[in-house]
N, C-alpha and C positions, 0 to 999 in steps of 0.2 A: 735569854732574851734581853735585849737592850732596847730601851725606848728613849729616843732623843726628842725632846720637844722644845720648840723655839717660839719666840714671839716675832711678830711681823716687824717690818722696817718702819722708819719714822713717817708720820703723817702730819697734816696740819692739825691744829687744836680745834676743839669745838665741833660744830656740826659739819665742818669740812673734813672730818677725820676719816673720809672714805677711802681715798687713794694714797699711795706712796708719793712722797715728794722726792725731788732729785736726790737729796741726802739719804732718804729711806731706800731708794733703789741701789745706791752705792753701798749702804750697809748690807743689803741683801746679797749683792755681788761678793762682798768680802766674806759673808757668812757662807755662801755657796762654796767658795774656794776652801774654806776651813772644813766644811762637811764632806768635800770630795775625798778627804783622807779616810773617811769612814766607809765601811762596806754596808751600804743601806739597801735593804731588801724591799721595803714598801714605803711609799710617801703618801701621807694623808694631810689634808689641809681644810681649814675652815673655808666655807664658800663666800665669806665676806671679802670684798675687793682687796683690802690692804693685805690680808693674809694670802689670798689667792695670788696676788701679784708677787709677793715674796716667794711663794712656792714655785711659781713659774720660773723665776730667776734661778732658784735652786735646781729645779727639774732639768733645765737646759744644761747646767754644769755637771750634774751627776748622771744625766741620761736615764731618768726614771720617770714614768708617768705619774701624774697626780690623781689621787682619788679624793674628790671634794666631799666633805662631810658637814652638813648643817649642824650636826651635834657638837661641833667644835666652835660654834659662834660665841661671840663675846657676851658677857653678862653685865647687868647694871651694878656699879660699884656699891650702891647702897645695900645690896642684899647681904653683904658681910656684917652689916649692923643689926641684922635680924637673925638671931641664932635659931629661932623656931621656924623650921622649914615650912610648916603649915601656914605661916603668916607671910610667906613670900608671895609675890604676884603669881597668879596661876601659870602665866606664860613662862616665867623663870623656873617654876617647879617642873613643868614639862620638859624644859630644856635640860635641867639637871638630870632628870630621869633618863633622857636619851643619851646624855653624856656618860652616865654610869653604865648604861647598857653597852654602849660602844667600848668603853674601857674593859668591861667584863668580858666581852667577846674577844677583844685584843689580847688580853692576858691569859686566855684559855690555853694558849700554846706557849706559855712562859718557859717551858723546859727546852724549847727549840733554840737552836743557835742562829738567831736572826736579829737584825737591827731594824727597828721601825722609826721613821721620822714623822713627827707631827708638827705642823705649822699652825699656830693658833694665836691666842691673845693673852694679855697679862692675867686677867682674872680666870680665864679658862685654864691657864697653866697652873695657877694656884689650886684650882679645884682638882686638877689631875694629880698634883702632889698630895692633896688632902685625901683623895679617894684611894690611890694606890698605896700610899705610905701609912694610911689609917691615922691621919693627923686631923684633929677637929678643924672644921672649915674656918672658923673664926680666927684660929691661930695662923693660918696661912695668909691672912690679909696683910700681915707685916713682911712677907717674903717679897723682896724687890724683883721686878721683872722688866729689865731695860729692853729697849728695842733691839731686836735680833739676838737677844741673849740665848745661850744654849744651857739646857738642863738635861741631865742624863740620869735615868733610873735603870738599874739592871737587876735581874733575878740571880740570886746566888745559889745556883744549883749544886755547886761543888763544896759548899760550906756545910758544917755540921748543923747550923741553923739556917734552913732555907727560908729566904724572905727577900723582899725588895730592899735594895740599898740605893740611896741617893748619892751618886758619885760626883756630880757636878751641878752647880746651880747658879744661874744668873751670870754666866761667863760671857764677857764681851771682849775678851783679849784679841779676837780677830779684827776688831775695829781699830782704825787709826785714832790717834788722840782726839782730833777734832770731832770725828763721827761718834766716838765713844761719849764725849761730853754732851753732844746733841741727844744721844740715846737716853742718857741719865736725866736730862731735863724734861723728857716726855714720858716719865714713869707714871 
């Protein structure tokens, strides 16, 4: 199994961070063209507008329906400063439990030869890496996640040591120079 997870396209800063802006839609189009090279079997997306809009652009390019998942919603950045999960706000604890359940269900079929695409958010992507790769959550705070970056984790079923491997992280090589610089400024 291969899991590709990406961050949504560029949005306005602050409270207007709901929808993709023009540059974010262009980033999503370039991402979709890059992902068309992959044989993707299933497409999941956060139901938040910026991720959903990114997934819709990808969906049209790769001709695959989107399954919206509230479990993939964004988290408050401040949670990374609190290592003790019991001290997280209750809503964030519930979201994390739902995310972990989703991931556990997803990786049950890790031995199958399929590719899953997940469209989510910067912190959500860090939590996916943390949970699947068994890296302490606080450590993944420092992992960059630029807009429309590509991350790939794959199950090494043919290796003597069967486990998950991170084969690509925060890749934005599909973006033009200008769009890539915009992406990095919205980290």
